[in-house]
mmCIF file of the protein (N, C-alpha, C, O) and its ligand, coordinates in Angstrom:
data_MODEL
# 
_entry.id   MODEL 
# 
loop_
_entity.id 
_entity.type 
_entity.pdbx_number_of_molecules 
1 polymer     1 
2 non-polymer 1 
# 
_entity_poly.entity_id                      1 
_entity_poly.type                           'polypeptide(L)' 
_entity_poly.nstd_linkage                   no 
_entity_poly.nstd_monomer                   no 
_entity_poly.pdbx_seq_one_letter_code       MHLTCPECKNEVSLLSYPTLKTEDVVECGMCGITLQVTDMDDDKISAEIVDEGK 
_entity_poly.pdbx_seq_one_letter_code_can   MHLTCPECKNEVSLLSYPTLKTEDVVECGMCGITLQVTDMDDDKISAEIVDEGK 
_entity_poly.pdbx_strand_id                 A 
# 
loop_
_entity_poly_seq.entity_id 
_entity_poly_seq.num 
_entity_poly_seq.mon_id 
_entity_poly_seq.hetero 
1 1  MET n 
1 2  HIS n 
1 3  LEU n 
1 4  THR n 
1 5  CYS n 
1 6  PRO n 
1 7  GLU n 
1 8  CYS n 
1 9  LYS n 
1 10 ASN n 
1 11 GLU n 
1 12 VAL n 
1 13 SER n 
1 14 LEU n 
1 15 LEU n 
1 16 SER n 
1 17 TYR n 
1 18 PRO n 
1 19 THR n 
1 20 LEU n 
1 21 LYS n 
1 22 THR n 
1 23 GLU n 
1 24 ASP n 
1 25 VAL n 
1 26 VAL n 
1 27 GLU n 
1 28 CYS n 
1 29 GLY n 
1 30 MET n 
1 31 CYS n 
1 32 GLY n 
1 33 ILE n 
1 34 THR n 
1 35 LEU n 
1 36 GLN n 
1 37 VAL n 
1 38 THR n 
1 39 ASP n 
1 40 MET n 
1 41 ASP n 
1 42 ASP n 
1 43 ASP n 
1 44 LYS n 
1 45 ILE n 
1 46 SER n 
1 47 ALA n 
1 48 GLU n 
1 49 ILE n 
1 50 VAL n 
1 51 ASP n 
1 52 GLU n 
1 53 GLY n 
1 54 LYS n 
# 
loop_
_struct_asym.id 
_struct_asym.entity_id 
A 1 
B 2 
# 
loop_
_chem_comp.id 
_chem_comp.type 
_chem_comp.mon_nstd_flag 
ALA 'L-peptide linking' y 
ASN 'L-peptide linking' y 
ASP 'L-peptide linking' y 
CYS 'L-peptide linking' y 
GLN 'L-peptide linking' y 
GLU 'L-peptide linking' y 
GLY 'peptide linking'   y 
HIS 'L-peptide linking' y 
ILE 'L-peptide linking' y 
LEU 'L-peptide linking' y 
LYS 'L-peptide linking' y 
MET 'L-peptide linking' y 
PRO 'L-peptide linking' y 
SER 'L-peptide linking' y 
THR 'L-peptide linking' y 
TYR 'L-peptide linking' y 
VAL 'L-peptide linking' y 
ZN  non-polymer         . 
# 
_pdbx_entity_nonpoly.entity_id   2 
_pdbx_entity_nonpoly.name        ? 
_pdbx_entity_nonpoly.comp_id     ZN 
# 
_pdbx_nonpoly_scheme.asym_id         B 
_pdbx_nonpoly_scheme.entity_id       2 
_pdbx_nonpoly_scheme.mon_id          ZN 
_pdbx_nonpoly_scheme.ndb_seq_num     1 
_pdbx_nonpoly_scheme.pdb_seq_num     101 
_pdbx_nonpoly_scheme.auth_seq_num    101 
_pdbx_nonpoly_scheme.pdb_mon_id      ZN 
_pdbx_nonpoly_scheme.auth_mon_id     ZN 
_pdbx_nonpoly_scheme.pdb_strand_id   A 
_pdbx_nonpoly_scheme.pdb_ins_code    . 
# 
loop_
_atom_site.group_PDB 
_atom_site.id 
_atom_site.type_symbol 
_atom_site.label_atom_id 
_atom_site.label_alt_id 
_atom_site.label_comp_id 
_atom_site.label_asym_id 
_atom_site.label_entity_id 
_atom_site.label_seq_id 
_atom_site.pdbx_PDB_ins_code 
_atom_site.Cartn_x 
_atom_site.Cartn_y 
_atom_site.Cartn_z 
_atom_site.occupancy 
_atom_site.B_iso_or_equiv 
_atom_site.pdbx_formal_charge 
_atom_site.auth_seq_id 
_atom_site.auth_comp_id 
_atom_site.auth_asym_id 
_atom_site.auth_atom_id 
_atom_site.pdbx_PDB_model_num 
ATOM   1   N  N  . MET A 1 1  ? 0.503  20.652 18.396 1.00 0.00 ? 1   MET A N  1 
ATOM   2   C  CA . MET A 1 1  ? 0.562  21.171 17.029 1.00 0.00 ? 1   MET A CA 1 
ATOM   3   C  C  . MET A 1 1  ? 0.083  20.095 16.061 1.00 0.00 ? 1   MET A C  1 
ATOM   4   O  O  . MET A 1 1  ? 0.263  18.897 16.278 1.00 0.00 ? 1   MET A O  1 
ATOM   5   N  N  . HIS A 1 2  ? -0.526 20.567 15.002 1.00 0.00 ? 2   HIS A N  1 
ATOM   6   C  CA . HIS A 1 2  ? -1.078 19.626 14.041 1.00 0.00 ? 2   HIS A CA 1 
ATOM   7   C  C  . HIS A 1 2  ? -0.665 20.006 12.629 1.00 0.00 ? 2   HIS A C  1 
ATOM   8   O  O  . HIS A 1 2  ? -0.638 21.174 12.243 1.00 0.00 ? 2   HIS A O  1 
ATOM   9   N  N  . LEU A 1 3  ? -0.344 18.958 11.878 1.00 0.00 ? 3   LEU A N  1 
ATOM   10  C  CA . LEU A 1 3  ? -0.014 19.164 10.472 1.00 0.00 ? 3   LEU A CA 1 
ATOM   11  C  C  . LEU A 1 3  ? -0.810 18.152 9.656  1.00 0.00 ? 3   LEU A C  1 
ATOM   12  O  O  . LEU A 1 3  ? -0.667 16.941 9.823  1.00 0.00 ? 3   LEU A O  1 
ATOM   13  N  N  . THR A 1 4  ? -1.643 18.675 8.778  1.00 0.00 ? 4   THR A N  1 
ATOM   14  C  CA . THR A 1 4  ? -2.411 17.812 7.896  1.00 0.00 ? 4   THR A CA 1 
ATOM   15  C  C  . THR A 1 4  ? -1.700 17.719 6.553  1.00 0.00 ? 4   THR A C  1 
ATOM   16  O  O  . THR A 1 4  ? -1.401 18.732 5.921  1.00 0.00 ? 4   THR A O  1 
ATOM   17  N  N  . CYS A 1 5  ? -1.437 16.503 6.134  1.00 0.00 ? 5   CYS A N  1 
ATOM   18  C  CA . CYS A 1 5  ? -0.745 16.287 4.870  1.00 0.00 ? 5   CYS A CA 1 
ATOM   19  C  C  . CYS A 1 5  ? -1.579 16.845 3.715  1.00 0.00 ? 5   CYS A C  1 
ATOM   20  O  O  . CYS A 1 5  ? -2.741 16.466 3.568  1.00 0.00 ? 5   CYS A O  1 
ATOM   21  N  N  . PRO A 1 6  ? -1.022 17.731 2.896  1.00 0.00 ? 6   PRO A N  1 
ATOM   22  C  CA . PRO A 1 6  ? -1.775 18.299 1.772  1.00 0.00 ? 6   PRO A CA 1 
ATOM   23  C  C  . PRO A 1 6  ? -2.049 17.286 0.666  1.00 0.00 ? 6   PRO A C  1 
ATOM   24  O  O  . PRO A 1 6  ? -2.891 17.517 -0.203 1.00 0.00 ? 6   PRO A O  1 
ATOM   25  N  N  . GLU A 1 7  ? -1.343 16.177 0.704  1.00 0.00 ? 7   GLU A N  1 
ATOM   26  C  CA . GLU A 1 7  ? -1.517 15.161 -0.326 1.00 0.00 ? 7   GLU A CA 1 
ATOM   27  C  C  . GLU A 1 7  ? -2.608 14.157 0.035  1.00 0.00 ? 7   GLU A C  1 
ATOM   28  O  O  . GLU A 1 7  ? -3.544 13.945 -0.736 1.00 0.00 ? 7   GLU A O  1 
ATOM   29  N  N  . CYS A 1 8  ? -2.486 13.540 1.210  1.00 0.00 ? 8   CYS A N  1 
ATOM   30  C  CA . CYS A 1 8  ? -3.415 12.460 1.564  1.00 0.00 ? 8   CYS A CA 1 
ATOM   31  C  C  . CYS A 1 8  ? -4.426 12.872 2.628  1.00 0.00 ? 8   CYS A C  1 
ATOM   32  O  O  . CYS A 1 8  ? -5.320 12.099 2.975  1.00 0.00 ? 8   CYS A O  1 
ATOM   33  N  N  . LYS A 1 9  ? -4.282 14.106 3.149  1.00 0.00 ? 9   LYS A N  1 
ATOM   34  C  CA . LYS A 1 9  ? -5.235 14.666 4.116  1.00 0.00 ? 9   LYS A CA 1 
ATOM   35  C  C  . LYS A 1 9  ? -5.221 13.940 5.457  1.00 0.00 ? 9   LYS A C  1 
ATOM   36  O  O  . LYS A 1 9  ? -6.127 14.134 6.267  1.00 0.00 ? 9   LYS A O  1 
ATOM   37  N  N  . ASN A 1 10 ? -4.225 13.121 5.704  1.00 0.00 ? 10  ASN A N  1 
ATOM   38  C  CA . ASN A 1 10 ? -4.088 12.500 7.011  1.00 0.00 ? 10  ASN A CA 1 
ATOM   39  C  C  . ASN A 1 10 ? -3.225 13.387 7.895  1.00 0.00 ? 10  ASN A C  1 
ATOM   40  O  O  . ASN A 1 10 ? -2.460 14.220 7.409  1.00 0.00 ? 10  ASN A O  1 
ATOM   41  N  N  . GLU A 1 11 ? -3.362 13.193 9.188  1.00 0.00 ? 11  GLU A N  1 
ATOM   42  C  CA . GLU A 1 11 ? -2.536 13.969 10.105 1.00 0.00 ? 11  GLU A CA 1 
ATOM   43  C  C  . GLU A 1 11 ? -1.137 13.363 10.175 1.00 0.00 ? 11  GLU A C  1 
ATOM   44  O  O  . GLU A 1 11 ? -0.979 12.158 10.370 1.00 0.00 ? 11  GLU A O  1 
ATOM   45  N  N  . VAL A 1 12 ? -0.135 14.208 10.012 1.00 0.00 ? 12  VAL A N  1 
ATOM   46  C  CA . VAL A 1 12 ? 1.244  13.745 10.056 1.00 0.00 ? 12  VAL A CA 1 
ATOM   47  C  C  . VAL A 1 12 ? 1.709  13.692 11.504 1.00 0.00 ? 12  VAL A C  1 
ATOM   48  O  O  . VAL A 1 12 ? 1.561  14.664 12.245 1.00 0.00 ? 12  VAL A O  1 
ATOM   49  N  N  . SER A 1 13 ? 2.265  12.569 11.901 1.00 0.00 ? 13  SER A N  1 
ATOM   50  C  CA . SER A 1 13 ? 2.787  12.436 13.250 1.00 0.00 ? 13  SER A CA 1 
ATOM   51  C  C  . SER A 1 13 ? 4.040  13.282 13.415 1.00 0.00 ? 13  SER A C  1 
ATOM   52  O  O  . SER A 1 13 ? 4.994  13.158 12.646 1.00 0.00 ? 13  SER A O  1 
ATOM   53  N  N  . LEU A 1 14 ? 4.026  14.151 14.434 1.00 0.00 ? 14  LEU A N  1 
ATOM   54  C  CA . LEU A 1 14 ? 5.157  15.034 14.663 1.00 0.00 ? 14  LEU A CA 1 
ATOM   55  C  C  . LEU A 1 14 ? 5.995  14.579 15.853 1.00 0.00 ? 14  LEU A C  1 
ATOM   56  O  O  . LEU A 1 14 ? 6.859  15.314 16.332 1.00 0.00 ? 14  LEU A O  1 
ATOM   57  N  N  . LEU A 1 15 ? 5.734  13.363 16.325 1.00 0.00 ? 15  LEU A N  1 
ATOM   58  C  CA . LEU A 1 15 ? 6.461  12.850 17.485 1.00 0.00 ? 15  LEU A CA 1 
ATOM   59  C  C  . LEU A 1 15 ? 7.951  12.734 17.206 1.00 0.00 ? 15  LEU A C  1 
ATOM   60  O  O  . LEU A 1 15 ? 8.773  12.819 18.118 1.00 0.00 ? 15  LEU A O  1 
ATOM   61  N  N  . SER A 1 16 ? 8.292  12.538 15.936 1.00 0.00 ? 16  SER A N  1 
ATOM   62  C  CA . SER A 1 16 ? 9.691  12.384 15.566 1.00 0.00 ? 16  SER A CA 1 
ATOM   63  C  C  . SER A 1 16 ? 10.381 13.729 15.374 1.00 0.00 ? 16  SER A C  1 
ATOM   64  O  O  . SER A 1 16 ? 11.584 13.799 15.121 1.00 0.00 ? 16  SER A O  1 
ATOM   65  N  N  . TYR A 1 17 ? 9.591  14.798 15.500 1.00 0.00 ? 17  TYR A N  1 
ATOM   66  C  CA . TYR A 1 17 ? 10.147 16.128 15.247 1.00 0.00 ? 17  TYR A CA 1 
ATOM   67  C  C  . TYR A 1 17 ? 9.844  17.074 16.409 1.00 0.00 ? 17  TYR A C  1 
ATOM   68  O  O  . TYR A 1 17 ? 9.105  18.045 16.246 1.00 0.00 ? 17  TYR A O  1 
ATOM   69  N  N  . PRO A 1 18 ? 10.414 16.790 17.578 1.00 0.00 ? 18  PRO A N  1 
ATOM   70  C  CA . PRO A 1 18 ? 10.082 17.585 18.778 1.00 0.00 ? 18  PRO A CA 1 
ATOM   71  C  C  . PRO A 1 18 ? 10.566 19.024 18.698 1.00 0.00 ? 18  PRO A C  1 
ATOM   72  O  O  . PRO A 1 18 ? 10.078 19.879 19.437 1.00 0.00 ? 18  PRO A O  1 
ATOM   73  N  N  . THR A 1 19 ? 11.505 19.301 17.824 1.00 0.00 ? 19  THR A N  1 
ATOM   74  C  CA . THR A 1 19 ? 12.036 20.668 17.729 1.00 0.00 ? 19  THR A CA 1 
ATOM   75  C  C  . THR A 1 19 ? 11.687 21.299 16.387 1.00 0.00 ? 19  THR A C  1 
ATOM   76  O  O  . THR A 1 19 ? 12.415 22.141 15.861 1.00 0.00 ? 19  THR A O  1 
ATOM   77  N  N  . LEU A 1 20 ? 10.563 20.871 15.858 1.00 0.00 ? 20  LEU A N  1 
ATOM   78  C  CA . LEU A 1 20 ? 10.151 21.328 14.531 1.00 0.00 ? 20  LEU A CA 1 
ATOM   79  C  C  . LEU A 1 20 ? 10.064 22.857 14.454 1.00 0.00 ? 20  LEU A C  1 
ATOM   80  O  O  . LEU A 1 20 ? 9.539  23.517 15.351 1.00 0.00 ? 20  LEU A O  1 
ATOM   81  N  N  . LYS A 1 21 ? 10.590 23.387 13.364 1.00 0.00 ? 21  LYS A N  1 
ATOM   82  C  CA . LYS A 1 21 ? 10.501 24.823 13.145 1.00 0.00 ? 21  LYS A CA 1 
ATOM   83  C  C  . LYS A 1 21 ? 10.329 25.102 11.652 1.00 0.00 ? 21  LYS A C  1 
ATOM   84  O  O  . LYS A 1 21 ? 10.416 24.195 10.824 1.00 0.00 ? 21  LYS A O  1 
ATOM   85  N  N  . THR A 1 22 ? 10.088 26.350 11.330 1.00 0.00 ? 22  THR A N  1 
ATOM   86  C  CA . THR A 1 22 ? 9.855  26.733 9.941  1.00 0.00 ? 22  THR A CA 1 
ATOM   87  C  C  . THR A 1 22 ? 11.044 26.323 9.061  1.00 0.00 ? 22  THR A C  1 
ATOM   88  O  O  . THR A 1 22 ? 12.207 26.467 9.437  1.00 0.00 ? 22  THR A O  1 
ATOM   89  N  N  . GLU A 1 23 ? 10.706 25.816 7.897  1.00 0.00 ? 23  GLU A N  1 
ATOM   90  C  CA . GLU A 1 23 ? 11.667 25.361 6.887  1.00 0.00 ? 23  GLU A CA 1 
ATOM   91  C  C  . GLU A 1 23 ? 12.242 23.983 7.179  1.00 0.00 ? 23  GLU A C  1 
ATOM   92  O  O  . GLU A 1 23 ? 13.045 23.470 6.399  1.00 0.00 ? 23  GLU A O  1 
ATOM   93  N  N  . ASP A 1 24 ? 11.840 23.377 8.295  1.00 0.00 ? 24  ASP A N  1 
ATOM   94  C  CA . ASP A 1 24 ? 12.228 21.992 8.518  1.00 0.00 ? 24  ASP A CA 1 
ATOM   95  C  C  . ASP A 1 24 ? 11.459 21.088 7.558  1.00 0.00 ? 24  ASP A C  1 
ATOM   96  O  O  . ASP A 1 24 ? 10.389 21.451 7.068  1.00 0.00 ? 24  ASP A O  1 
ATOM   97  N  N  . VAL A 1 25 ? 12.010 19.924 7.301  1.00 0.00 ? 25  VAL A N  1 
ATOM   98  C  CA . VAL A 1 25 ? 11.392 18.977 6.396  1.00 0.00 ? 25  VAL A CA 1 
ATOM   99  C  C  . VAL A 1 25 ? 10.885 17.777 7.184  1.00 0.00 ? 25  VAL A C  1 
ATOM   100 O  O  . VAL A 1 25 ? 11.605 17.199 7.998  1.00 0.00 ? 25  VAL A O  1 
ATOM   101 N  N  . VAL A 1 26 ? 9.639  17.417 6.927  1.00 0.00 ? 26  VAL A N  1 
ATOM   102 C  CA . VAL A 1 26 ? 9.057  16.255 7.588  1.00 0.00 ? 26  VAL A CA 1 
ATOM   103 C  C  . VAL A 1 26 ? 8.520  15.308 6.524  1.00 0.00 ? 26  VAL A C  1 
ATOM   104 O  O  . VAL A 1 26 ? 8.269  15.705 5.386  1.00 0.00 ? 26  VAL A O  1 
ATOM   105 N  N  . GLU A 1 27 ? 8.348  14.045 6.916  1.00 0.00 ? 27  GLU A N  1 
ATOM   106 C  CA . GLU A 1 27 ? 7.825  13.068 5.981  1.00 0.00 ? 27  GLU A CA 1 
ATOM   107 C  C  . GLU A 1 27 ? 6.484  12.551 6.471  1.00 0.00 ? 27  GLU A C  1 
ATOM   108 O  O  . GLU A 1 27 ? 6.334  12.201 7.641  1.00 0.00 ? 27  GLU A O  1 
ATOM   109 N  N  . CYS A 1 28 ? 5.517  12.507 5.576  1.00 0.00 ? 28  CYS A N  1 
ATOM   110 C  CA . CYS A 1 28 ? 4.214  11.966 5.923  1.00 0.00 ? 28  CYS A CA 1 
ATOM   111 C  C  . CYS A 1 28 ? 4.311  10.454 6.039  1.00 0.00 ? 28  CYS A C  1 
ATOM   112 O  O  . CYS A 1 28 ? 4.732  9.773  5.104  1.00 0.00 ? 28  CYS A O  1 
ATOM   113 N  N  . GLY A 1 29 ? 3.913  9.933  7.208  1.00 0.00 ? 29  GLY A N  1 
ATOM   114 C  CA . GLY A 1 29 ? 3.991  8.497  7.433  1.00 0.00 ? 29  GLY A CA 1 
ATOM   115 C  C  . GLY A 1 29 ? 2.957  7.713  6.643  1.00 0.00 ? 29  GLY A C  1 
ATOM   116 O  O  . GLY A 1 29 ? 3.101  6.504  6.459  1.00 0.00 ? 29  GLY A O  1 
ATOM   117 N  N  . MET A 1 30 ? 1.921  8.386  6.179  1.00 0.00 ? 30  MET A N  1 
ATOM   118 C  CA . MET A 1 30 ? 0.844  7.703  5.471  1.00 0.00 ? 30  MET A CA 1 
ATOM   119 C  C  . MET A 1 30 ? 1.159  7.517  3.988  1.00 0.00 ? 30  MET A C  1 
ATOM   120 O  O  . MET A 1 30 ? 1.013  6.416  3.456  1.00 0.00 ? 30  MET A O  1 
ATOM   121 N  N  . CYS A 1 31 ? 1.592  8.589  3.319  1.00 0.00 ? 31  CYS A N  1 
ATOM   122 C  CA . CYS A 1 31 ? 1.824  8.488  1.877  1.00 0.00 ? 31  CYS A CA 1 
ATOM   123 C  C  . CYS A 1 31 ? 3.302  8.637  1.509  1.00 0.00 ? 31  CYS A C  1 
ATOM   124 O  O  . CYS A 1 31 ? 3.671  8.469  0.347  1.00 0.00 ? 31  CYS A O  1 
ATOM   125 N  N  . GLY A 1 32 ? 4.154  8.952  2.501  1.00 0.00 ? 32  GLY A N  1 
ATOM   126 C  CA . GLY A 1 32 ? 5.590  8.997  2.256  1.00 0.00 ? 32  GLY A CA 1 
ATOM   127 C  C  . GLY A 1 32 ? 6.082  10.252 1.581  1.00 0.00 ? 32  GLY A C  1 
ATOM   128 O  O  . GLY A 1 32 ? 7.244  10.338 1.184  1.00 0.00 ? 32  GLY A O  1 
ATOM   129 N  N  . ILE A 1 33 ? 5.207  11.223 1.449  1.00 0.00 ? 33  ILE A N  1 
ATOM   130 C  CA . ILE A 1 33 ? 5.600  12.459 0.775  1.00 0.00 ? 33  ILE A CA 1 
ATOM   131 C  C  . ILE A 1 33 ? 6.471  13.306 1.705  1.00 0.00 ? 33  ILE A C  1 
ATOM   132 O  O  . ILE A 1 33 ? 6.363  13.216 2.928  1.00 0.00 ? 33  ILE A O  1 
ATOM   133 N  N  . THR A 1 34 ? 7.325  14.118 1.114  1.00 0.00 ? 34  THR A N  1 
ATOM   134 C  CA . THR A 1 34 ? 8.183  14.998 1.900  1.00 0.00 ? 34  THR A CA 1 
ATOM   135 C  C  . THR A 1 34 ? 7.605  16.405 1.893  1.00 0.00 ? 34  THR A C  1 
ATOM   136 O  O  . THR A 1 34 ? 7.252  16.947 0.846  1.00 0.00 ? 34  THR A O  1 
ATOM   137 N  N  . LEU A 1 35 ? 7.514  16.985 3.095  1.00 0.00 ? 35  LEU A N  1 
ATOM   138 C  CA . LEU A 1 35 ? 6.894  18.292 3.259  1.00 0.00 ? 35  LEU A CA 1 
ATOM   139 C  C  . LEU A 1 35 ? 7.852  19.249 3.928  1.00 0.00 ? 35  LEU A C  1 
ATOM   140 O  O  . LEU A 1 35 ? 8.599  18.863 4.827  1.00 0.00 ? 35  LEU A O  1 
ATOM   141 N  N  . GLN A 1 36 ? 7.834  20.504 3.493  1.00 0.00 ? 36  GLN A N  1 
ATOM   142 C  CA . GLN A 1 36 ? 8.628  21.523 4.160  1.00 0.00 ? 36  GLN A CA 1 
ATOM   143 C  C  . GLN A 1 36 ? 7.698  22.484 4.886  1.00 0.00 ? 36  GLN A C  1 
ATOM   144 O  O  . GLN A 1 36 ? 6.740  23.000 4.311  1.00 0.00 ? 36  GLN A O  1 
ATOM   145 N  N  . VAL A 1 37 ? 7.998  22.714 6.151  1.00 0.00 ? 37  VAL A N  1 
ATOM   146 C  CA . VAL A 1 37 ? 7.170  23.609 6.963  1.00 0.00 ? 37  VAL A CA 1 
ATOM   147 C  C  . VAL A 1 37 ? 7.329  25.037 6.464  1.00 0.00 ? 37  VAL A C  1 
ATOM   148 O  O  . VAL A 1 37 ? 8.445  25.548 6.363  1.00 0.00 ? 37  VAL A O  1 
ATOM   149 N  N  . THR A 1 38 ? 6.210  25.678 6.153  1.00 0.00 ? 38  THR A N  1 
ATOM   150 C  CA . THR A 1 38 ? 6.251  27.037 5.642  1.00 0.00 ? 38  THR A CA 1 
ATOM   151 C  C  . THR A 1 38 ? 5.767  28.044 6.671  1.00 0.00 ? 38  THR A C  1 
ATOM   152 O  O  . THR A 1 38 ? 6.160  29.210 6.635  1.00 0.00 ? 38  THR A O  1 
ATOM   153 N  N  . ASP A 1 39 ? 4.911  27.600 7.593  1.00 0.00 ? 39  ASP A N  1 
ATOM   154 C  CA . ASP A 1 39 ? 4.366  28.533 8.572  1.00 0.00 ? 39  ASP A CA 1 
ATOM   155 C  C  . ASP A 1 39 ? 3.876  27.764 9.786  1.00 0.00 ? 39  ASP A C  1 
ATOM   156 O  O  . ASP A 1 39 ? 3.323  26.672 9.657  1.00 0.00 ? 39  ASP A O  1 
ATOM   157 N  N  . MET A 1 40 ? 4.081  28.335 10.960 1.00 0.00 ? 40  MET A N  1 
ATOM   158 C  CA . MET A 1 40 ? 3.621  27.692 12.191 1.00 0.00 ? 40  MET A CA 1 
ATOM   159 C  C  . MET A 1 40 ? 2.792  28.680 12.993 1.00 0.00 ? 40  MET A C  1 
ATOM   160 O  O  . MET A 1 40 ? 3.255  29.765 13.344 1.00 0.00 ? 40  MET A O  1 
ATOM   161 N  N  . ASP A 1 41 ? 1.556  28.280 13.277 1.00 0.00 ? 41  ASP A N  1 
ATOM   162 C  CA . ASP A 1 41 ? 0.684  29.086 14.119 1.00 0.00 ? 41  ASP A CA 1 
ATOM   163 C  C  . ASP A 1 41 ? 0.707  28.524 15.525 1.00 0.00 ? 41  ASP A C  1 
ATOM   164 O  O  . ASP A 1 41 ? 1.579  27.722 15.859 1.00 0.00 ? 41  ASP A O  1 
ATOM   165 N  N  . ASP A 1 42 ? -0.242 28.934 16.355 1.00 0.00 ? 42  ASP A N  1 
ATOM   166 C  CA . ASP A 1 42 ? -0.294 28.442 17.722 1.00 0.00 ? 42  ASP A CA 1 
ATOM   167 C  C  . ASP A 1 42 ? -0.297 26.926 17.775 1.00 0.00 ? 42  ASP A C  1 
ATOM   168 O  O  . ASP A 1 42 ? 0.500  26.323 18.494 1.00 0.00 ? 42  ASP A O  1 
ATOM   169 N  N  . ASP A 1 43 ? -1.182 26.315 17.023 1.00 0.00 ? 43  ASP A N  1 
ATOM   170 C  CA . ASP A 1 43 ? -1.243 24.848 17.050 1.00 0.00 ? 43  ASP A CA 1 
ATOM   171 C  C  . ASP A 1 43 ? -1.486 24.278 15.665 1.00 0.00 ? 43  ASP A C  1 
ATOM   172 O  O  . ASP A 1 43 ? -1.902 23.128 15.525 1.00 0.00 ? 43  ASP A O  1 
ATOM   173 N  N  . LYS A 1 44 ? -1.229 25.074 14.649 1.00 0.00 ? 44  LYS A N  1 
ATOM   174 C  CA . LYS A 1 44 ? -1.474 24.607 13.294 1.00 0.00 ? 44  LYS A CA 1 
ATOM   175 C  C  . LYS A 1 44 ? -0.232 24.881 12.448 1.00 0.00 ? 44  LYS A C  1 
ATOM   176 O  O  . LYS A 1 44 ? 0.352  25.963 12.498 1.00 0.00 ? 44  LYS A O  1 
ATOM   177 N  N  . ILE A 1 45 ? 0.149  23.885 11.682 1.00 0.00 ? 45  ILE A N  1 
ATOM   178 C  CA . ILE A 1 45 ? 1.350  24.003 10.865 1.00 0.00 ? 45  ILE A CA 1 
ATOM   179 C  C  . ILE A 1 45 ? 0.964  23.942 9.395  1.00 0.00 ? 45  ILE A C  1 
ATOM   180 O  O  . ILE A 1 45 ? 0.150  23.113 8.987  1.00 0.00 ? 45  ILE A O  1 
ATOM   181 N  N  . SER A 1 46 ? 1.553  24.824 8.611  1.00 0.00 ? 46  SER A N  1 
ATOM   182 C  CA . SER A 1 46 ? 1.367  24.760 7.168  1.00 0.00 ? 46  SER A CA 1 
ATOM   183 C  C  . SER A 1 46 ? 2.635  24.206 6.543  1.00 0.00 ? 46  SER A C  1 
ATOM   184 O  O  . SER A 1 46 ? 3.745  24.508 6.983  1.00 0.00 ? 46  SER A O  1 
ATOM   185 N  N  . ALA A 1 47 ? 2.456  23.392 5.512  1.00 0.00 ? 47  ALA A N  1 
ATOM   186 C  CA . ALA A 1 47 ? 3.612  22.807 4.845  1.00 0.00 ? 47  ALA A CA 1 
ATOM   187 C  C  . ALA A 1 47 ? 3.322  22.663 3.363  1.00 0.00 ? 47  ALA A C  1 
ATOM   188 O  O  . ALA A 1 47 ? 2.174  22.533 2.940  1.00 0.00 ? 47  ALA A O  1 
ATOM   189 N  N  . GLU A 1 48 ? 4.410  22.689 2.578  1.00 0.00 ? 48  GLU A N  1 
ATOM   190 C  CA . GLU A 1 48 ? 4.246  22.495 1.149  1.00 0.00 ? 48  GLU A CA 1 
ATOM   191 C  C  . GLU A 1 48 ? 5.027  21.252 0.725  1.00 0.00 ? 48  GLU A C  1 
ATOM   192 O  O  . GLU A 1 48 ? 6.004  20.853 1.359  1.00 0.00 ? 48  GLU A O  1 
ATOM   193 N  N  . ILE A 1 49 ? 4.569  20.669 -0.349 1.00 0.00 ? 49  ILE A N  1 
ATOM   194 C  CA . ILE A 1 49 ? 5.186  19.458 -0.857 1.00 0.00 ? 49  ILE A CA 1 
ATOM   195 C  C  . ILE A 1 49 ? 6.509  19.781 -1.533 1.00 0.00 ? 49  ILE A C  1 
ATOM   196 O  O  . ILE A 1 49 ? 6.564  20.639 -2.414 1.00 0.00 ? 49  ILE A O  1 
ATOM   197 N  N  . VAL A 1 50 ? 7.569  19.103 -1.129 1.00 0.00 ? 50  VAL A N  1 
ATOM   198 C  CA . VAL A 1 50 ? 8.853  19.327 -1.781 1.00 0.00 ? 50  VAL A CA 1 
ATOM   199 C  C  . VAL A 1 50 ? 9.301  18.121 -2.594 1.00 0.00 ? 50  VAL A C  1 
ATOM   200 O  O  . VAL A 1 50 ? 10.135 18.241 -3.491 1.00 0.00 ? 50  VAL A O  1 
ATOM   201 N  N  . ASP A 1 51 ? 8.741  16.957 -2.275 1.00 0.00 ? 51  ASP A N  1 
ATOM   202 C  CA . ASP A 1 51 ? 9.138  15.759 -3.018 1.00 0.00 ? 51  ASP A CA 1 
ATOM   203 C  C  . ASP A 1 51 ? 8.021  14.732 -2.949 1.00 0.00 ? 51  ASP A C  1 
ATOM   204 O  O  . ASP A 1 51 ? 7.576  14.369 -1.860 1.00 0.00 ? 51  ASP A O  1 
ATOM   205 N  N  . GLU A 1 52 ? 7.577  14.272 -4.078 1.00 0.00 ? 52  GLU A N  1 
ATOM   206 C  CA . GLU A 1 52 ? 6.499  13.299 -4.088 1.00 0.00 ? 52  GLU A CA 1 
ATOM   207 C  C  . GLU A 1 52 ? 7.050  11.907 -3.844 1.00 0.00 ? 52  GLU A C  1 
ATOM   208 O  O  . GLU A 1 52 ? 7.761  11.341 -4.675 1.00 0.00 ? 52  GLU A O  1 
ATOM   209 N  N  . GLY A 1 53 ? 6.701  11.363 -2.670 1.00 0.00 ? 53  GLY A N  1 
ATOM   210 C  CA . GLY A 1 53 ? 7.222  10.056 -2.271 1.00 0.00 ? 53  GLY A CA 1 
ATOM   211 C  C  . GLY A 1 53 ? 6.670  8.937  -3.116 1.00 0.00 ? 53  GLY A C  1 
ATOM   212 O  O  . GLY A 1 53 ? 5.654  9.085  -3.796 1.00 0.00 ? 53  GLY A O  1 
ATOM   213 N  N  . LYS A 1 54 ? 7.356  7.813  -3.061 1.00 0.00 ? 54  LYS A N  1 
ATOM   214 C  CA . LYS A 1 54 ? 6.892  6.634  -3.788 1.00 0.00 ? 54  LYS A CA 1 
ATOM   215 C  C  . LYS A 1 54 ? 6.199  5.661  -2.836 1.00 0.00 ? 54  LYS A C  1 
ATOM   216 O  O  . LYS A 1 54 ? 5.737  4.603  -3.264 1.00 0.00 ? 54  LYS A O  1 
HETATM 217 ZN ZN . ZN  B 2 .  ? 0.359  12.148 3.259  1.00 0.00 2 101 ZN  A ZN 1 
# 
């Protein structure tokens, strides 16, 4: 599965979230932003920004 950060366009590592599901919150390791999973396809994850990291 792949999640591209909507803020910095880097791929977010999901290794820390082996049981990821819709509405879970993940953090982008590149820009530190917090994302909430809104939709999961076969291998593509959509997420929206819930908190702009510093
Ligand atoms: Zn990012």
